C-alpha positions as CSV (number, residue, x, y, z in Angstrom):
1,M,-3.7,18.1,9.0
2,G,-0.7,17.8,6.6
3,L,1.4,17.4,9.8
4,V,-0.8,14.5,10.9
5,F,-0.1,12.6,7.7
6,L,3.7,13.4,8.0
7,V,3.8,12.1,11.6
8,T,1.8,9.0,10.7
9,A,4.0,8.2,7.7
10,F,7.2,8.6,9.8
11,A,5.9,6.3,12.5
12,Y,4.8,3.8,9.8
13,I,8.3,3.7,8.1
14,V,10.1,3.2,11.4
15,S,7.8,0.4,12.7
16,V,7.4,-1.5,9.4
17,S,11.2,-1.5,8.9
18,A,12.3,-2.4,12.4
19,G,9.3,-4.4,13.6
20,T,9.1,-6.7,10.6
21,A,12.8,-7.4,10.7
22,A,12.6,-8.2,14.4
23,S,9.8,-10.7,13.6
24,D,12.3,-12.9,11.8
25,H,14.0,-13.4,15.2
26,Y,11.1,-13.3,17.7
27,G,8.2,-14.7,15.6
28,R,5.3,-13.0,13.9
29,R,2.8,-13.5,16.7
30,P,3.8,-10.6,19.0
31,F,3.9,-8.1,16.2
32,V,0.7,-9.3,14.6
33,L,-1.0,-8.7,17.9
34,A,0.8,-5.5,18.8
35,G,-0.1,-3.7,15.5
36,P,-3.9,-3.7,16.0
37,L,-3.5,-2.8,19.7
38,L,-1.5,0.3,18.7
39,I,-4.1,1.2,16.1
40,I,-6.8,1.0,18.7
41,L,-4.8,3.1,21.2
42,G,-4.0,5.7,18.5
43,F,-7.7,6.2,17.7
44,L,-8.7,6.3,21.4
45,V,-6.0,8.9,22.1
46,A,-7.2,11.0,19.1
47,A,-10.9,10.7,20.2
48,V,-10.2,12.1,23.7
49,S,-7.4,14.4,22.9
50,P,-7.7,17.8,24.7
51,G,-5.3,19.5,22.3
52,W,-3.3,19.4,19.1
53,I,-0.1,17.8,20.6
54,V,-2.0,14.9,22.1
55,F,-3.8,14.4,18.8
56,L,-0.4,14.2,17.0
57,A,0.7,11.7,19.6
58,G,-2.3,9.5,18.8
59,A,-1.4,9.8,15.1
60,Y,2.1,8.6,15.8
61,V,0.8,5.6,17.8
62,F,-1.7,4.8,15.0
63,G,1.0,5.0,12.3
64,S,3.3,2.6,14.4
65,G,0.4,0.1,14.6
66,M,-0.2,0.4,10.8
67,G,3.4,-0.4,10.1
68,L,3.4,-3.5,12.3
69,V,0.2,-4.7,10.7
70,D,1.4,-4.1,7.2
71,G,4.8,-5.7,7.8
72,S,4.0,-8.7,10.0
73,L,0.8,-9.8,8.2
74,N,2.5,-9.7,4.8
75,A,5.4,-11.7,6.2
76,L,3.0,-14.1,7.8
77,A,1.2,-14.7,4.5
78,I,4.5,-15.4,2.8
79,D,5.4,-17.9,5.6
80,V,2.0,-19.7,5.1
81,A,2.2,-19.9,1.3
82,P,5.8,-20.0,0.1
83,R,4.9,-21.7,-3.2
84,A,2.0,-19.4,-4.1
85,T,3.1,-16.1,-2.6
86,T,2.1,-13.8,-5.4
87,S,-1.5,-15.1,-5.6
88,T,-1.9,-15.3,-1.9
89,L,-0.7,-11.7,-1.3
90,N,-3.0,-10.4,-4.1
91,Y,-6.0,-12.2,-2.5
92,L,-5.0,-10.8,1.0
93,H,-4.6,-7.3,-0.3
94,L,-8.0,-7.5,-2.1
95,F,-9.6,-7.2,1.4
96,F,-7.5,-4.1,2.1
97,G,-9.2,-2.6,-1.0
98,V,-12.6,-3.7,0.3
99,G,-12.0,-1.8,3.5
100,A,-10.7,1.2,1.6
101,V,-14.0,1.3,-0.3
102,V,-16.4,0.6,2.6
103,G,-14.7,2.5,5.4
104,P,-14.8,6.0,4.0
105,L,-18.4,5.5,2.9
106,I,-19.4,4.5,6.4
107,V,-17.6,7.5,7.9
108,G,-19.3,9.7,5.3
109,V,-22.7,8.4,6.4
110,G,-21.8,9.0,10.0
111,L,-20.8,12.6,9.3
112,E,-23.9,13.3,7.3
113,A,-26.0,11.9,10.2
114,G,-24.4,14.4,12.5
115,F,-22.1,12.3,14.6
116,H,-19.1,14.2,16.0
117,W,-15.7,13.2,14.6
118,R,-14.6,12.1,18.2
119,V,-17.5,9.6,18.3
120,I,-16.5,8.2,14.9
121,A,-12.8,7.9,16.0
122,G,-13.9,6.0,19.1
123,A,-16.1,3.8,17.1
124,T,-13.2,3.1,14.7
125,A,-11.1,2.1,17.7
126,L,-13.8,-0.5,18.7
127,L,-14.1,-1.8,15.2
128,A,-10.3,-2.3,15.1
129,F,-10.7,-5.1,17.6
130,T,-11.8,-7.2,14.7
131,M,-8.1,-7.0,13.6
132,F,-6.9,-8.3,16.9
133,L,-9.3,-10.9,18.3
134,P,-9.0,-13.6,15.6
135,Y,-5.2,-13.9,16.1
136,L,-5.8,-14.8,19.8
137,F,-7.4,-18.1,18.6
138,V,-5.3,-19.2,15.6
139,R,-2.2,-21.3,15.6
140,F,0.8,-19.5,14.0
141,P,3.1,-21.6,11.7
142,P,6.5,-22.3,13.2
143,M,9.3,-20.1,12.1
144,V,11.6,-21.6,9.4
145,Q,14.4,-23.5,11.2
146,T,17.4,-21.7,9.6
147,V,20.4,-19.9,10.9
148,R,19.6,-16.2,11.0
149,P,22.1,-14.3,8.9
150,P,24.2,-11.6,10.5
151,F,23.2,-8.0,10.1
152,R,25.9,-7.3,7.5
153,K,24.5,-10.1,5.2
154,V,20.9,-8.9,5.7
155,L,21.9,-5.3,4.7
156,A,23.8,-6.6,1.7
157,T,20.7,-8.6,0.6
158,L,18.4,-5.5,1.1
159,L,20.6,-3.5,-1.2
160,R,20.6,-6.0,-4.1
161,P,19.0,-4.9,-7.3
162,R,15.8,-7.0,-7.0
163,P,14.7,-5.7,-3.6
164,L,15.6,-2.2,-4.6
165,L,13.7,-2.4,-7.9
166,M,10.6,-3.8,-6.1
167,L,10.8,-1.0,-3.6
168,A,10.8,1.4,-6.5
169,V,7.7,-0.4,-8.0
170,I,5.8,0.0,-4.7
171,L,7.1,3.6,-4.1
172,F,5.7,4.9,-7.4
173,Y,2.5,2.7,-7.2
174,V,1.7,4.1,-3.8
175,G,2.5,7.5,-5.2
176,V,-0.3,7.0,-7.7
177,E,-2.7,5.6,-5.0
178,A,-2.0,8.1,-2.3
179,T,-2.1,11.2,-4.6
180,Y,-5.4,10.1,-6.1
181,N,-6.7,9.5,-2.6
182,G,-5.8,13.0,-1.6
183,W,-6.7,15.1,-4.7
184,L,-9.3,13.3,-6.8
185,P,-12.4,14.7,-4.9
186,S,-11.1,18.3,-5.3
187,H,-10.3,17.6,-9.0
188,F,-13.8,16.4,-9.7
189,E,-15.4,19.3,-7.8
190,I,-13.3,22.1,-9.2
191,E,-12.3,20.9,-12.7
192,I,-15.3,18.8,-13.7
193,G,-18.0,20.6,-11.7
194,A,-19.2,17.6,-9.6
195,S,-20.8,18.0,-6.2
196,R,-18.6,17.4,-3.2
197,G,-20.4,14.1,-2.5
198,V,-19.9,12.8,-6.1
199,G,-16.2,13.9,-5.9
200,A,-15.8,11.8,-2.8
201,Y,-17.2,8.8,-4.6
202,S,-14.3,9.0,-7.1
203,V,-11.9,7.5,-4.5
204,A,-14.3,4.6,-3.8
205,I,-14.5,4.0,-7.6
206,M,-10.8,3.8,-7.9
207,W,-10.5,1.4,-4.9
208,A,-13.3,-0.8,-6.4
209,G,-11.0,-1.1,-9.4
210,I,-8.1,-2.0,-7.2
211,V,-10.1,-4.7,-5.5
212,A,-11.0,-6.1,-8.9
213,G,-7.4,-5.8,-10.1
214,R,-6.1,-7.7,-7.1
215,G,-8.5,-10.5,-7.6
216,L,-7.6,-10.8,-11.3
217,S,-3.8,-10.6,-10.5
218,G,-4.2,-13.5,-8.1
219,L,-5.6,-15.6,-10.9
220,I,-3.3,-14.4,-13.7
221,A,-0.2,-14.7,-11.6
222,R,-0.5,-18.5,-11.9
223,H,0.0,-18.3,-15.7
224,V,2.3,-15.4,-16.6
225,D,5.6,-14.0,-15.7
226,H,5.1,-11.8,-12.6
227,H,7.6,-9.1,-13.8
228,L,5.9,-8.7,-17.1
229,L,2.5,-8.6,-15.3
230,L,3.7,-5.7,-13.2
231,A,5.3,-3.8,-16.1
232,V,2.4,-4.2,-18.5
233,S,-0.4,-3.4,-16.0
234,M,1.4,-0.3,-14.6
235,G,2.2,0.9,-18.1
236,A,-1.4,0.4,-19.3
237,S,-2.7,2.4,-16.3
238,V,-1.1,5.6,-17.8
239,I,-3.5,5.5,-20.7
240,S,-6.6,5.4,-18.5
241,G,-5.0,8.0,-16.2
242,L,-4.6,10.4,-19.2
243,V,-8.4,9.9,-19.9
244,V,-9.1,11.1,-16.3
245,V,-7.0,14.2,-17.0
246,A,-8.6,15.0,-20.4
247,T,-12.3,14.3,-19.9
248,S,-14.9,16.6,-18.5
249,S,-17.5,13.8,-18.3
250,I,-18.1,12.3,-14.9
251,P,-19.2,8.9,-16.2
252,V,-16.2,8.7,-18.5
253,A,-13.8,9.8,-15.7
254,F,-15.3,7.2,-13.3
255,A,-14.9,4.5,-15.9
256,A,-11.3,5.5,-16.5
257,L,-10.6,5.6,-12.8
258,F,-12.0,2.1,-12.3
259,I,-9.8,0.8,-15.1
260,S,-6.8,2.6,-13.7
261,G,-7.5,1.0,-10.3
262,A,-7.8,-2.4,-11.9
263,M,-4.5,-2.0,-13.8
264,I,-2.4,-0.9,-10.7
265,G,-4.2,-3.1,-8.2
266,G,-1.8,-6.0,-8.2
267,A,1.3,-3.9,-8.1
268,F,1.9,-3.9,-4.3
269,P,1.4,-7.6,-3.5
270,T,3.1,-8.8,-6.7
271,A,6.2,-6.6,-6.2
272,L,6.5,-7.7,-2.6
273,A,6.3,-11.4,-3.6
274,I,9.0,-10.9,-6.1
275,G,11.2,-9.0,-3.7
276,V,11.3,-11.7,-1.0
277,R,11.5,-14.7,-3.3
278,G,14.1,-17.2,-2.3
279,Q,15.0,-15.6,1.0
280,R,13.1,-17.6,3.7
281,A,15.5,-16.7,6.5
282,M,15.0,-13.0,6.1
283,V,11.4,-12.6,4.9
284,G,10.6,-10.1,7.7
285,A,13.6,-7.8,6.9
286,L,12.9,-7.8,3.2
287,T,9.2,-7.2,3.7
288,G,9.8,-4.3,6.0
289,F,12.4,-2.8,3.7
290,I,10.3,-3.0,0.6
291,V,7.0,-2.0,2.2
292,A,8.7,1.1,3.7
293,G,8.5,2.4,0.2
294,A,4.8,2.9,0.7
295,G,5.4,5.2,3.7
296,I,8.0,7.2,1.8
297,A,5.5,7.7,-1.1
298,G,2.8,8.9,1.3
299,V,5.2,11.5,2.6
300,V,6.5,12.7,-0.7
301,F,4.0,12.6,-3.5
302,P,0.7,14.1,-2.2
303,P,2.5,17.3,-1.1
304,V,4.3,17.5,-4.4
305,A,0.9,17.2,-6.2
306,G,-0.3,20.0,-3.9
307,L,2.5,22.3,-5.1
308,I,1.5,21.4,-8.7
309,V,-2.1,22.3,-8.0
310,D,-1.0,25.7,-6.6
311,G,1.2,26.4,-9.7
312,A,-0.6,24.8,-12.6
313,G,-4.0,23.5,-11.5
314,F,-5.7,20.1,-10.8
315,R,-5.4,18.7,-14.3
316,A,-1.6,19.1,-14.2
317,A,-1.6,17.4,-10.8
318,M,-3.6,14.5,-12.2
319,L,-1.2,14.2,-15.1
320,F,1.7,14.1,-12.7
321,T,-0.2,11.3,-10.8
322,A,-0.9,9.2,-13.9
323,L,2.8,9.5,-15.1
324,L,4.1,8.2,-11.7
325,A,3.1,4.7,-13.1
326,V,5.9,5.0,-15.7
327,P,8.9,4.6,-13.4
328,S,7.0,1.8,-11.6
329,A,6.6,0.0,-14.9
330,A,10.2,0.7,-15.8
331,A,11.5,-0.8,-12.5
332,A,9.5,-4.0,-13.1
333,L,10.8,-4.2,-16.7
334,A,14.4,-3.7,-15.5
335,A,13.9,-6.5,-12.9
336,Y,12.6,-8.7,-15.7
337,F,15.6,-8.2,-18.0
338,R,18.0,-8.5,-15.1
339,R,16.5,-11.8,-14.1
340,H,16.8,-13.2,-17.6
341,R,20.4,-11.9,-17.9
342,D,21.3,-13.6,-14.7
343,A,19.6,-16.8,-15.8
344,S,21.6,-16.8,-19.0
345,A,24.8,-16.2,-17.2
346,D,24.1,-19.2,-15.0
347,R,23.5,-21.6,-17.9
348,P,26.4,-24.1,-18.5
349,V,28.4,-23.6,-21.7
350,H,28.6,-26.8,-23.8
């Protein structure tokens, strides 16, 4: 199963980088429509797969679709709301969090009711049509009428400090999110003595916090500096993460997880909004580049946490996860100081 996640993440990284950059030239519509279709196809292939290789092929197709959805829809939201990008992306990603809470709960109910995993995979493919059908009937905004920069200039822009620092924010944020997703249930079961069902609820609790955090970030972003919002919230999440490590009380751990989710919730959309700011002609390229950090994090950090579990136990792995927020906060703070330094350098001398 670890190979499934690796294949999916690789496909995601390729499609979110290449597909979103291509949407700058060919428009968002074909990529917004292709993403859900690939997700549907991936689940259908998995549902009917006669063997392991075909199942992995379905995982690759699914990962490609996820990359196109993540990249093209984020870029589309930036196109639609260029003057309120941070708030808009936070509100958009709030619904990602809702799905992350509700989806696993529905799957859990289906498994408890005795449905075979193939039936659930097929049903998920049908449900994914809800990601596709609305975009057949909406009018997409026209692409910005600008001269598309040559590849060399795009590459130089991607490698500037601001996009790189925002990629780092997302990389370590998703490191926290993905590692908690993978290891929290086992931590609760083995270290705290919770039942398997209660352990599974821990992920839903964290995502409920993320939903709340994204809603709050959408409101707060209208009134505070976005770099400082990122740095303070990611830094504060370390404290609640340490409570998760230290406590043996399920209610206390759940409360700390909710707070951690609320603290980190706005990191992804806020960092993306900062990273693409002022670059209307290459929103797709920048979005794909920065969001690719999420795919890299999904490949790297959960397996590292698994090695820590093997060597030092679950509490050490949870400590590692909580501390991943530190470099994310540091990257946001570095972007804040760099922006102020650049602003000071640009002021005229009297």
